[in-house]
LOGU-774801 format. One line per field, with one value per residue (C-alpha): residue number from 1; x, y, z. Coordinates in pm, whole numbers, plus 50000, padded with zeros to 5 digits. Example, Ala and Ser with C-alpha at 12.3 -4.5 7.8 and 13.67 -1.06 7.14 Angstrom:
<nodes>
num <- (1:2)
east <- (51230:51367)
north <- (49550:49894)
up <- (50780:50714)
</nodes>
This chain:
<nodes>
num <- (1:2:3:4:5:6:7:8:9:10:11:12:13:14:15:16:17:18:19:20:21:22:23:24:25:26:27:28:29:30:31:32:33:34:35:36:37:38:39:40:41:42:43:44:45:46:47:48:49:50:51:52:53:54:55:56:57:58:59:60:61:62:63:64:65:66:67:68:69:70:71:72:73:74:75:76:77:78:79:80:81:82:83:84:85:86:87:88:89:90:91:92:93:94:95:96:97:98:99:100:101:102:103:104:105:106:107:108:109:110:111:112:113:114:115:116:117:118:119:120:121:122:123:124:125:126:127:128:129:130:131:132:133:134:135:136:137:138:139:140:141:142:143:144:145:146:147:148:149:150:151:152:153:154:155:156:157:158:159:160:161:162:163:164:165:166:167:168:169:170:171:172:173:174:175:176:177:178:179:180:181:182:183:184:185:186:187:188:189:190:191:192:193:194:195:196:197:198:199:200:201:202:203:204:205:206:207:208:209:210:211:212:213:214:215:216:217:218:219:220:221:222:223:224:225:226:227:228:229:230:231:232:233:234:235:236:237:238:239:240:241:242:243:244:245:246:247:248:249:250:251:252:253:254:255:256:257:258:259:260:261:262:263:264:265:266:267:268:269:270:271:272:273:274:275:276:277:278:279:280:281:282:283:284:285:286:287:288:289:290:291:292:293:294:295:296:297:298:299:300:301:302:303:304:305:306:307:308:309:310:311:312:313:314:315:316:317:318:319:320:321:322:323:324:325:326:327:328:329:330:331:332:333:334:335:336:337:338:339:340:341:342:343:344:345:346:347:348:349:350:351:352:353:354:355:356:357:358:359:360:361:362:363:364:365:366:367:368:369:370:371:372:373:374:375:376:377:378:379:380:381:382:383:384:385:386:387:388:389:390:391:392:393:394:395:396:397:398:399:400:401:402:403:404:405:406:407:408:409:410:411:412:413:414:415:416:417:418:419:420:421:422:423:424:425:426:427:428:429:430:431:432:433:434:435:436:437:438:439:440:441:442:443:444:445:446:447:448:449:450:451:452:453:454:455:456:457:458:459:460:461:462:463:464:465:466:467:468:469:470:471:472:473:474:475:476:477:478:479:480:481:482:483:484:485:486:487:488:489:490:491:492:493:494:495:496:497:498:499:500:501:502:503:504:505:506:507:508:509:510:511:512:513:514:515:516:517:518:519:520:521:522:523:524:525:526:527:528:529)
east <- (27059:26988:27357:27463:27192:27312:27662:27824:28164:28161:28196:28482:28231:28186:28050:28299:28301:28181:28411:28607:28524:28789:28742:28879:28845:28594:28358:28263:28391:28189:28091:28238:28069:27712:27476:27496:27657:27579:27315:27457:27263:27215:27311:27672:27937:28103:28484:28641:28939:29169:29109:28858:29077:29045:29355:29434:29602:29964:30052:30400:30589:30889:31189:31456:31724:31906:31860:32138:32244:32266:32635:32570:32317:32437:32317:31961:31924:31996:31998:32292:32469:32792:32742:32376:32376:32728:32757:33008:32725:32519:32245:32245:32450:32757:32699:32831:33111:33197:33533:33554:33837:33929:34172:34382:34597:34905:34986:35218:34931:35039:34758:34735:34440:34342:34089:33854:33541:33219:33303:33660:33703:33921:34158:34208:34282:34532:34714:34739:34886:35132:35262:35292:35467:35688:35591:35620:35305:35124:34769:34803:34764:34422:34208:34070:33762:33823:33570:33782:33496:33336:33664:33545:33742:33698:33887:33711:33662:33834:33510:33361:33323:33531:33325:33004:33149:33272:32928:32773:32980:32803:32915:33182:33273:33637:33608:33895:34058:34389:34628:34811:34883:34624:34765:34446:34221:34226:34354:34016:34088:34439:34412:34038:34056:34221:34001:33680:33731:33542:33354:33196:33061:32952:32601:32742:32953:32649:32494:32824:32992:33167:33350:33662:33642:33889:33725:33382:33497:33673:33352:33170:33436:33451:33074:33078:32848:32895:32894:32655:32859:32751:32895:32861:32894:32853:32575:32530:32167:32036:32047:32232:32591:32506:32656:32483:32604:32391:32433:32434:32375:32448:32207:32110:31821:32032:32186:31991:32047:31876:31685:31712:32065:32180:31830:31766:31391:31227:31032:31358:31543:31538:31629:31919:32045:32021:32380:32307:32215:32496:32874:33090:33359:33634:33611:33959:33897:33610:33692:33748:33443:33191:33302:33343:33419:33718:33934:33786:33486:33316:33013:32729:32650:32335:32351:32078:32289:32498:32640:32633:32630:32253:32163:32499:32484:32788:32918:33219:33384:33596:33920:34074:34012:33639:33623:33814:33576:33268:33415:33510:33163:32994:33200:33108:32743:32726:32943:32940:33087:33205:33459:33599:33623:33818:34063:34102:34165:34426:34604:34593:34752:35043:35112:35107:35433:35494:35497:35188:35076:35064:35436:35739:35862:36234:36342:36587:36860:36812:36850:37170:37346:37655:37912:38234:38574:38751:39041:39295:39386:39091:38755:38661:38336:38312:38167:38229:37917:38118:38349:38045:37914:38246:38279:37926:38008:38325:38139:37868:38136:38292:37955:37904:38234:38133:37804:37964:38210:37921:37794:38135:38214:38415:38671:38538:38766:38653:38278:38126:37993:37847:37688:37537:37378:37306:36966:36836:36773:36542:36162:36111:36319:36114:36375:36292:35920:35763:35626:35268:35303:35451:35154:34910:35094:35099:34734:34633:34818:34674:34727:34855:35124:35462:35396:35703:35920:36256:36300:36549:36531:36415:36576:36906:37058:37277:37017:36728:36389:36221:35842:35653:35285:35191:34845:34704:34943:35251:35570:35901:36252:36562:36859:37192:37525:37838:38206:38434:38798:38743:38444:38098:37787:37416:37229:36892:36993:37299:37545:37440:37332:37535:37471:37696:37418:37043:36980:37136:36932:36604:36685:36778:36448:36249:36373:36423:36212:36504:36403:36092:35743:35703:35892:35903:35647:35530:35710:35523:35601:35474:35496:35512:35236)
north <- (30044:29878:29887:29717:29452:29383:29297:29626:29727:29798:30166:30296:30453:30201:30205:30147:29809:29779:29747:29429:29366:29303:29369:29137:29214:29486:29252:29351:29106:28909:29053:28843:29017:28901:28692:28909:29218:29543:29770:30054:30376:30556:30888:30777:30934:30731:30706:30773:30559:30596:30238:29966:29800:29975:30106:29898:30059:29955:29760:29768:29455:29319:29345:29080:29341:29506:29879:30082:30387:30724:30799:31179:31267:31627:31684:31588:31842:32200:32313:32086:32104:32306:32335:32431:32660:32796:33124:33244:33245:33472:33214:33223:33284:33070:32749:32724:32475:32445:32558:32813:32918:33287:33437:33728:33944:34146:34491:34332:34127:33795:33576:33332:33101:33043:32811:32989:32899:33098:33288:33387:33760:34003:34037:33660:33635:33923:33755:33436:33625:33808:33477:33319:33618:33667:34035:34259:34227:34552:34685:34856:34542:34534:34348:34571:34489:34604:34624:34700:34737:35005:35162:35119:35003:34992:34856:34572:34622:34375:34205:34155:33798:33756:33472:33666:33964:33738:33575:33916:33958:33897:33588:33658:34003:34109:34175:34074:34108:34293:34255:34578:34842:35095:35339:35548:35269:35380:35733:35875:35759:35909:36253:36312:36691:36723:36453:36628:36999:37244:37392:37055:36987:37339:37225:37018:37307:37535:37309:37265:37605:37554:37242:37242:37100:36817:36723:36716:36488:36258:36222:36114:35855:35712:35664:35499:35763:35986:36369:36550:36629:36879:37035:37078:36778:36723:36476:36294:36278:35924:35820:36135:36258:36593:36684:36930:37081:37030:37087:36748:36668:36340:36302:36019:35925:35914:36121:36421:36699:37037:37137:37506:37622:37542:37539:37284:37323:36977:37090:37135:36824:36525:36177:36044:35702:35434:35388:35083:34880:35010:35007:35314:35299:35524:35609:35562:35673:35916:36159:35882:35665:35899:36249:36371:36744:36661:36358:36315:36098:35832:35611:35469:35121:34956:34584:34510:34652:34358:34474:34768:35140:35157:35207:35357:35688:35883:36182:36407:36644:36952:36823:36521:36651:36680:36332:36179:36346:36208:35857:35848:35973:35707:35433:35558:35589:35229:35037:35260:35100:34795:35013:35138:34782:34683:34964:34861:34498:34610:34813:34516:34290:34532:34519:34138:33943:33777:33424:33211:33140:33325:33283:33253:32900:32825:32574:32292:32478:32786:32577:32420:32755:32824:33106:33019:33183:33138:33376:33090:32801:32596:32707:32681:32708:33019:32917:33234:33460:33783:33676:33596:33951:34114:33909:34008:34377:34348:34179:34447:34716:34545:34536:34903:34990:34800:34990:35332:35246:35225:35570:35734:35909:35644:35691:35687:35405:35179:35219:35416:35099:34987:35326:35325:34980:34916:35090:34844:34584:34814:34778:35155:35168:35124:35168:35348:35431:35744:36040:35952:35590:35712:35936:35657:35409:35645:35733:35366:35293:35596:35971:35994:36230:36057:35793:35786:35598:35649:35609:35685:36025:36033:36372:36325:35984:35989:36132:35996:36130:36111:36117:36214:36263:36566:36719:36464:36583:36407:36613:36517:36602:36555:36369:36441:36258:36467:36423:36622:36532:36194:36110:36038:36165:36233:36553:36722:37076:37157:36987:37139:36796:36506:36132:35840:35648:35652:35423:35677:35953:35768:35665:36022:36164:35895:36052:36416:36620:36818:37015:36797:36911:36597:36288:35972:35739:35470:35340:35212:34851:34582:34214:33928:33670)
up <- (83309:82979:82886:83206:83170:82814:82925:82819:82948:83321:83409:83616:83852:84128:84475:84750:84913:85263:85559:85543:85179:84917:84548:84285:83913:83981:84172:84526:84785:85027:85363:85641:85926:85869:85664:85353:85206:85383:85251:85043:85057:84727:84886:84948:84717:84448:84421:84082:83984:83683:83565:83607:83868:84205:84381:84683:84985:85019:85326:85477:85386:85565:85339:85336:85254:85546:85605:85439:85642:85469:85408:85382:85652:85664:85307:85396:85678:85575:85935:86015:85681:85669:85291:85267:85571:85577:85770:85513:85259:85476:85546:85921:86231:86300:86493:86845:86896:86527:86396:86116:85888:85911:85662:85784:85558:85640:85508:85253:85106:85256:85393:85681:85755:86116:86275:86514:86705:86688:87008:86922:86977:86786:87081:87106:86735:86756:87044:86839:86545:86771:86903:86560:86403:86712:86721:87023:87233:87309:87304:86965:86750:86590:86340:86065:85859:85501:85215:84911:84661:84883:85007:85368:85671:86045:86343:86525:86896:87127:87232:86883:86754:86439:86290:86337:86151:85872:85837:85762:85445:85113:84919:84662:84795:84829:85203:85430:85771:85796:86089:86168:86428:86538:86791:86792:86920:87286:87237:87344:87701:87701:87536:87551:87574:87233:87076:87183:87105:87318:87024:86937:87288:87374:87459:87745:87870:87889:88150:88341:88328:88661:88538:88323:87973:88031:88360:88199:87916:88163:88364:88050:87965:88316:88317:87975:87824:87523:87529:87299:86990:86728:86416:86041:85811:85438:85356:85029:84924:84864:84500:84391:84374:84532:84870:85104:85430:85742:86113:86292:86659:86837:87128:87358:87128:86811:86534:86399:86150:86129:85819:85915:85988:86342:86487:86762:86750:86738:86431:86238:86362:86129:86257:86051:86163:86430:86544:86760:86449:86231:86197:86140:85870:85742:85371:85223:84862:84904:84623:84369:84441:84600:84503:84862:84905:85131:85208:85556:85478:85688:85646:85856:85727:85869:85945:85692:85407:85287:84956:84721:84777:84819:85183:85288:85474:85354:85552:85519:85770:85718:85874:86044:86396:86330:86179:86470:86715:86539:86508:86878:86975:86761:86928:87275:87176:87048:87295:87602:87913:87717:87539:87868:88001:87690:87762:88127:88027:87774:88043:88280:88017:87983:88356:88364:88313:87979:88123:88165:88517:88848:88923:88697:88647:88644:88386:88450:88264:88486:88800:88666:88601:88815:88818:88630:88599:88265:88326:88360:88140:88266:88400:88765:88958:89180:89515:89716:89690:89726:89444:89228:89284:89196:88876:88775:88826:88620:88336:88342:88324:88023:87843:87927:87760:87447:87435:87474:87200:86953:87055:87025:86697:86510:86239:85885:85779:86062:86123:85840:85668:86002:86066:85718:85751:86120:86101:85838:86108:86305:86281:86240:85921:85601:85330:85010:85024:84884:85075:84979:85092:85421:85493:85408:85631:85928:85864:85865:86188:86367:86353:86709:86836:86827:86558:86334:86087:85918:85543:85271:85107:84746:84672:84855:84777:85091:85330:85532:85639:85980:85927:86243:86324:86534:86578:86328:86057:85919:85910:85749:85879:85666:85819:85650:85697:85742:85816:86041:86099:85940:86160:86022:86199:86128:86208:86159:86269:86055:86286:86618:86746:86611:86628:86543:86364:86312:86610:86844:86679:86732:87090:87178:87048:87226:87551:87447:87211:87068:86760:86709:86817:87034:87143:86936:87096:86852:86547:86242:86167:85933:86022:85773:85820)
</nodes>
């Protein structure tokens, strides 16, 4: 008190002015609402300021400058920013209505970028690629998800959203989509009895002894449900490189394995994986990367596992038939009736005509076509319908003679160069590839009976090899050229059955089995993107 009375420096601790008062130079303002300043109670708190001059509240002032719009509004809102919230970086689901870039690779390593919406399915993307590559349209074209650093691959189902699958990849990973054939995609609906062996669904047969095995499996497929599959599998222990053999059972509640032999007692059953929240992959290099006991490995990858080996559930079967059975059962367990609807839609697309629309449309050029006769010096229009029919029959007969001339055994001096090179234009001919590459190519496109290709022989420089898949195994048949009385022919049975060229040989075995274990059904082909 004495210091303030003596004119000492004013303290920064000041009482707040009353309502309506304004401070200037630390002096309380005048009260304009009454005769004098309001009474300040000593119990009121004091405000502490950083300087002797009190801080005045800022009032909004009208600016003379016009408002400048933000030129990059998308950078200020992470939820709407394609850079800060890109699905490719794994930071959220893809936005509806936005277009995304999807890169698709061919089996030759070539890449093509496509623009797809968030709801584009794998089937729609395959149909686009078929049109752009001018490939033959069928239901065997598929989009394969490939993780090269993990040696995992799986075929996308027709109804899966491609952009959603791509958004689940970790940033910077070498994951990609591959466009190729997969003849085994719907094989479970065609040859189900061989795909589900009786010994692996014996628990179902015990409850339905009066029903045949094939009929029982067909009932399961028609209802969109999965039979109870069981069998021995090798399991890799988490965090270790040790593989142990357990008896697994796929039930309606999930996948289990028994800790005591083949016991099905609930006390010995251990829950293994939730298949509804996981994807099933083939392991392509199991022995090299994971030390699998056999080459028939597969993996259960939960959705929450984005990168790395940690969290993967690695399994290994004894043979290819067992692995195919488990993979088909997992697909039925996860997708159920949706998988059967995909198959029905694929069959319906095959029965539809290739044109777009309910009825075929005739072009202007088709309507302007008329029958002509060019037998004389000048052409004339044929107006008589009976004469038009006879000319058409004569022309068809002439084409038939030209076709049979190619299948006749020609002289070596005339058609041997043609017979030696005409097969190079066919999609089933793959040139000089090795035996190992052939088995890998057929394995990637589906180990289905009748899948084949023709290649040059590495041991015989003049011979060829027909590689054929039967009972999930690839077999190789040597084709040798030979000459008799100056005529060149090709044979696989020491000359008992002779063919003028390789095209005739392939077409014959597509209709007749001959010495082969089955007919030639599907040829392996690779398209250039």
